[in-house]
C-alpha positions as MATLAB code, in Angstrom:
seq = 'MTRTTFTLDLELADHARSLGVNISAAARRGVAEAVRAAMADRDRQAYERMPELVDDEWERAESWGEP';
ca = [
      42.490  -28.912   87.050;
      42.549  -26.556   89.999;
      40.198  -23.849   91.155;
      41.334  -20.318   91.720;
      39.558  -17.038   92.217;
      40.257  -13.599   90.842;
      38.685  -10.169   90.965;
      36.963   -8.834   87.889;
      35.560   -5.357   87.416;
      31.782   -5.539   87.957;
      30.941   -3.655   84.764;
      33.190   -5.932   82.698;
      31.705   -9.048   84.311;
      28.153   -7.821   83.653;
      28.999   -6.984   80.056;
      30.607  -10.405   79.520;
      27.566  -12.172   80.968;
      25.171  -10.114   78.820;
      27.132  -11.187   75.742;
      27.187  -14.833   76.796;
      30.948  -14.881   77.329;
      32.086  -17.867   79.377;
      34.213  -16.012   81.927;
      36.010  -19.133   83.134;
      36.990  -20.148   79.604;
      38.050  -16.592   78.775;
      40.152  -16.473   81.938;
      41.815  -19.802   81.050;
      42.668  -18.514   77.579;
      43.991  -15.275   79.031;
      46.174  -17.043   81.593;
      47.443  -19.495   78.967;
      48.420  -16.595   76.692;
      50.100  -14.770   79.589;
      52.105  -17.918   80.401;
      53.178  -18.307   76.739;
      54.247  -14.655   76.635;
      56.169  -14.949   79.918;
      57.947  -18.099   78.715;
      58.884  -16.427   75.420;
      60.189  -13.405   77.313;
      62.194  -15.631   79.666;
      63.661  -17.519   76.697;
      64.528  -14.261   74.930;
      66.262  -12.925   78.037;
      68.222  -16.169   78.426;
      69.301  -15.993   74.785;
      70.378  -12.370   75.226;
      72.487  -13.378   78.242;
      74.046  -16.346   76.423;
      73.507  -16.107   72.656;
      74.050  -19.186   70.570;
      77.296  -18.873   68.641;
      77.796  -20.245   65.163;
      80.727  -22.662   64.991;
      82.462  -24.787   62.349;
      80.008  -27.654   62.897;
      76.931  -25.450   62.447;
      76.165  -26.373   58.819;
      76.712  -30.066   59.440;
      74.440  -30.004   62.476;
      71.806  -28.079   60.518;
      71.878  -30.750   57.779;
      71.432  -33.658   60.202;
      75.050  -34.657   60.118;
      75.432  -34.888   56.361;
      78.807  -33.489   55.212;
];
């Protein structure tokens, strides 16, 4: 694990603390979700650039090689 710092609006931080929100855990969840979204977007863009094409072997490959 690594430490990093970020800036949080004072009012939001105070509200989170008053509600007992663990700001570090919430930040980890938020960053993890942002990473998942960025990876999905990157994958979608790559697919749009080079879409997978169906070929004659498609059905066989989909059925684990069974004819």
